[in-house]
N, C-alpha and C positions, 0 to 999 in steps of 0.2 A: 383247663377247664375249657368246653365248646361254648362260643358266644351265644348269646339271645338275640334273636330277632326282635326288631321295634313291636312286630305285631303279637309276638308271644308273651313279648314283656308285660303289654296292657294287660292280658288275661293273669299273670303268675304274678301280678305285685301283690295283690291283697294275700298270697298264701308264703310270698318272700317275708311280706311285714310282720306276717303271723310266727314265721320260724325266726325272725329278727336276726336276718340274714345281713349281713353287714356289709358284704363286697358282690359287686356283679360285674357282668363281663357281658358289654351289648355291640353289637355291628350293625350299623345303618348308614346312611347317608345325608350330609346336611343339606337340608333346606333353606335355610337361613341364619345368617351368623351376626353378630353384634359385637366390636370391641368397646368399651367403655374406659374412655379416656382417663376419667379422674380417679376411678374405683381401680383399675387396671383386672376386671374382671371379663370374664368372655363369655355371652348369653348366646345359645342357638339352641335349633330345633334340629333332632335327626327322625329321618323316616323309612322304614322298610322298603326295600331297594322294588321287591315286586307287589306290595298290597298298601292301599290308600291308609298307611297308618302311621303316626308319630309322637313325639315326647319333647317336651321340651327339658333342658339340661344347662347346667352353668359351669364354668372352670373357674374358680376363683383365683386372685392373684398371687396367693403363695404357690400353688401347683402351675400357674400358667408362665410365669418366667421360667420354665423349665421346658417348656414347649417349643421345638427346636422349628418347627413347619408353622405357616400361615393357615388358620381354618380358611376353607372359601365352599362358595354353593355347590355342589355337586361332588363334593370330597365322598370318598368311602373311608371309615374308619373306623378302629377297635375302640371302645371306651372303656378304661375300669375305674369304679366309682361305686357310689351307694344311691339310694330311692330315699328322698323325703317328701316331704308335703309344704307347700308353699302357702302358706296361714292365711294370706290378705285374701287368695281366690280359691283355695282349697283344692289347687291343681297337684299332680304329682310330678316330681323332676328328676331329673340324673344329678348330681352331683361329681363330676368328673374330676378322678385326682388324677388320671393318666390316659393318653389320647396318642393311640398311632395310627399310621397310615396305612392303609390295606395295599397291598401291591410292591411298589419299589423299597419302601421304606421310608423312616421319618427324614433321616439325613440326605438323603437323595431327592425328595419332596422340597423339604427347605432349600437345598443347594438350588434348585432349579429354580424356584419361587423367585429368591431373591436374585439369580443370576439373570433372568428376564427384567425384575424391578429395575436393577444397577443397567443394564442396556438400554431401558426406556428411558433411563434420565441422561443418557449420554456418558457414562462414567468410563465405555469401553472404546471410542471416537477415536480413531487414529490422530485426527486434527487439534487435540489439546495435548496428546504426548510430548513430554518435553524431550529433547536430545541431550546424551550422556556427553561429559565432557572428556575430550578427547586425553587429556592427561590430567587426572583428578590428584591433588595434592593432599586431600584429606576424605576418609570415608568411614560413616559413623555405621557401626553393623547392632542390628535388633536381633538379637538370639539370645540364646543362653548360654551362660559363660560354662557350663559343665560340661555340654556336649560336645562330640567331635567336630560339630561345624567350624568352630572357630580356627582349631588346629590346622583344617584343611585347606581355609582361606588364608591364611597366615604362611600356610606352605607354597601355595599358588603367588601369592603376592612376592615372595623372595624370590622366586623362580622367573617372576615376568616384569615387575616393576618395583624394586623396593624402595623406591624414593616416597612411594605413597605414605601417607600416614593413616593406619588404623585405629577409630577408638571403639570398642567394645560397649555397650550400652546394655548389661544384662538385663535380661528379658524373659517370663515366663513364656512358653511355647506350648504348653499342653493346660487342659484343665478349663474350668467354668469361669475362673479369674484371667485368665490368659488374655484375652480380647480385649479388656479395658487396659490392661498391664502393656499390651504391643501399640493400641492405639495413644495413651497417654505419651508412651517413650517416641511414636514418630513425631506428634506433636512437638516434643521436646528439642527432638534433634533438628528438627525444620528451623528451628529458632539459634542453633549455635554454629553458623557460617560454613557448614560444612559444602564440599561440591557433589556430594553423593549420598544417598542413604541404601542400605544394602538389608532388607527383611530378609529373612534366612531360618531354615529348619531341614534337618533331615527327614528322611521318609518316616511311614506311619501308616495306619488305618485312615478311614475317614472322620472317626471321632477322634483319633489323636490330631487330625490336622484341621478340626472343625472350627478353631477359634481363626484361622484366616478365611474363614466363610464366614464371615458375619460382617453389620452393616457397622459397627463400631469401628473396626480394622479397614475397610473398604470406604468409609468417610475419610477418616485419616491421611488415607494416601492420597484420596482424591485432592483434599484442601489443601496437600503440600506443597509448597513452593520450589522446595529443593527436589530435583530426579532422583525417582523412588526405584528399585529394582527389588521384584521378588523372584526368591530363590527358595520354594517350599517344596519339600518329599523330593520323592524322584522322577525321574524323564516323563514318565505316564501319569503322573499325579499334575491335574490342573486344579488350585484352589483361584478363589474369584478374587484374592490379591492378585495374582499372576494378572489377569482381565486389566484390573483398574492399575497395574503400575505402568510407569513409562517403558519398562523393558520385564520381558520373563526370562530367568533362566528355568531349566531343568533340574539343575544342582546347585548349592553352593559353590562347589569348585567350577564349574562351567560357569557360574555368575562373574566370576574373576577373571577368569579368562575373556569374557565379553566387556567387563569394563576396565580393564589394564592395558596399555599396550604391552607389545612383546620386546623386551629389551634387546632379544639376540635379535629381531629382525632389524632393529634401529643400528645395533652394532655391525650390522653386514651393511646395511645400509650406509654407514659412515666409512666402514674399509671401501667401497664400491668408490664413493665418493673422492676419499683422499689419494685411490688408485688413478683415476679418472683426473683430479686434479694436479698430480703428480707427471703424469704423460701430459698432460696440457703443459705444464711447465718446462719440462724436458724439451718440448718440441719447439717453445719459445727459446730457449737456452740456443737450442742447436742453429736454429735460424740466424739468429743475432749474432753468434759465433762466426758462422760465413759469412757473413754481411761484413764483420768486422775484419777477418782476412780478406776479404776483397778489397776492402777499403785501402788497408795496408801495401797490399801488392800494386796497387795503383799507384799510389805515391812514391812507393820503393823504386818502381818501373820506370817514374816519369820524374827527370830531373829537372832543375829551375831553368836550365840553359835549351832543355826542349820544350819548358812551358813558354819558355821569351819569344823561342821562335815561332812557335805556333799563334803565339798573339801576335807576332808581328804582322807574320801571313795573313791574318785575320784583317789586321788593320788597314795591309795594302791592297787586301781585296775591296774592303769599305770604302777606300780613297776611289778606286776605279770606278766603282758603282756610282757614287757620289757626282766625279768629275762627269760620268755619263749623261747621269739626269739632269745636270745642271747645265750641259752643251744644248741637249734637247730642249730644255725650256726656254732658252737664250734664241735658239733658232725659229723657236714656234712663235716668241714675242716678238721676233722682229717681223717677220711675217704679219703678222697683227698689225701692228705699228702702220707698214707699208701700203694696207688695206684701208685704214682708218685715213691716212694721208688721202689718199686718190678721194674716197667719199667725202670729206671735208671740203677739197677743194670743189668738188662737184657742187655741193650744198651753196657754196660761197656765192657763185656763179648765178644759181638760180636764187638766192637770196637777194643779189641787187636787183633782180626783175620783181621780184614780190614785194621789195619796199617800196618802189617807185609805182605799183597798182594800189596797195595800200594806200598812200597819199593820196590817190583820187579819191579813192572810194570813201576817206575821211571826209572829203571837203563836201562831196555829194550828198553824205547822210547829215552833215550839219546843215545845210541848205533844206532839205527835206525837214527836219525838226524845228528850224526857225521858222519854216511858214506854217507847219502844224500849230506852233503856238499862238501866231497872230491870230490865225483863223479862230483858233478858240478863245481867245480874249474878247473879239467881236462879237461871239455869239453870248458869251456872259454877260456884255453889258447890254444885248438886246433883251436878253430874258430879264434884267433888272428894270426894264423900261418898261416891259409888260407886265411886270408884277406889280409895281407901284401904280400902272395906270387903273388895274382891276382891283385891286384891295378894296373892299370898302368901307374898313376902317381908317383908310387915308384919305377918302372922300367923304366928311360927314357933312360937309355944309351942301352936298346936294341932294341930302335928303334919303340916302341909303341905310336901310338898317338889315340887320339879319335877325329871323325868325327862328326861334327854338320852342320846341315842345318835348319836355322831360329830356332836357339838354342835348337834343338830337337837332341839328340842322333843317328846315323842311321848307316847303312853299305851301302857298297858299291854299291849294286845293286840297293839301292835305289836313286842312282843319277844319272843325264840325263845331256846330252850335255847341255852347257850354264848357266846350275845350278850354283848358288854360295854357299860355304860351306867352314869350318873352321876347321882346324886341331888344335886339343890342347894337350898338356903333360906338366908335372910340371914343364917345363921351360920356354915355350911360346905358343901364339897362333897366327896362321897364317891363313889368308883369301885367299882363291883360287878359280880358275873356270874352269870348264870342258871344256877341248878342245876337247877331244875324248874320246871313249867310245867304249871297244872291249870285 
């Protein structure tokens, strides 16, 4: 069936309804779209790509849940559905039963839309990727028990590192219910204390692998605390689970080669370490054996008598050295003593003259000090007599008094009329005020 354009659809609606045609196939471009959160319905408008003509459309929840991609403004689509009238306004509208994207296909479009959404949210950032354990003790495998994948995983495990325990969690890997089953099992595995989770599936078409390209699986991998490895499809297949996982492998077998250490490598390494250790120990033993043989020959070839003679020669040589040193010291000390005796004699002669001069100097200094003391006593006595004769407090009978103004001694010329002042002597203190000044 060739699709009808929107502009021609508006012309032929009447004839379609008259013929009771139940199904139509329309091509157009989405000009507006609204996702109704509560009901799950999708309301949108499509327009003709060339002519200014449009019609409203709705896809109800029952059909919307099978839509692989998200309707966006500007997207060209093919709609399969029917025509009816919206009673409140009397408008014609399309009841969409199926919507296909024009061009690359529905799944490819849905894949690119979700990939961009997850990338914008940071699901692919390398900075949040968890590192894989170098020697995993337990791995939980999320795959189907009936496929060949689990056998390939077991074979690689036996060849590389058989000490790792594998736990299979039987999971749907294809079909409409697979996405929820995969997401649920990833969440369960994340609580089981394993070292790593492997999400695996063999090759297939884009439709077969579609459950690994869903938001449910992406969220489960992203929110897992346990490191997750994704190995879905063949080497050329890239699912969204590969981008979100901490590590991507091209196939389940290559995933196990990435996850597990190679026992052959470590066996070769152990052999090399053993050989190096053996070479080192043999070298040490050989050197110690040579040292032991040398010491044995030294003891064997040197008897007690020879050793005693060597020791006696050493003692004689030491005695001669000590005697020479002592003789040298004695000669040196004798010369020093003679030199000191000569100096002491010279000092003693000079000391007699110095002692006589010191006695004369002592007598002279004593006479000078005595004269100074007597002169000072005479001066002190004279100062006492002057003080006593000039002190006003000691001469009250002569009519002397001290004039004070504001507790400071002044003379009469410093007093003005009406000033207050005091007169003090040794017998009394009188307050006064100036009545007249001449």
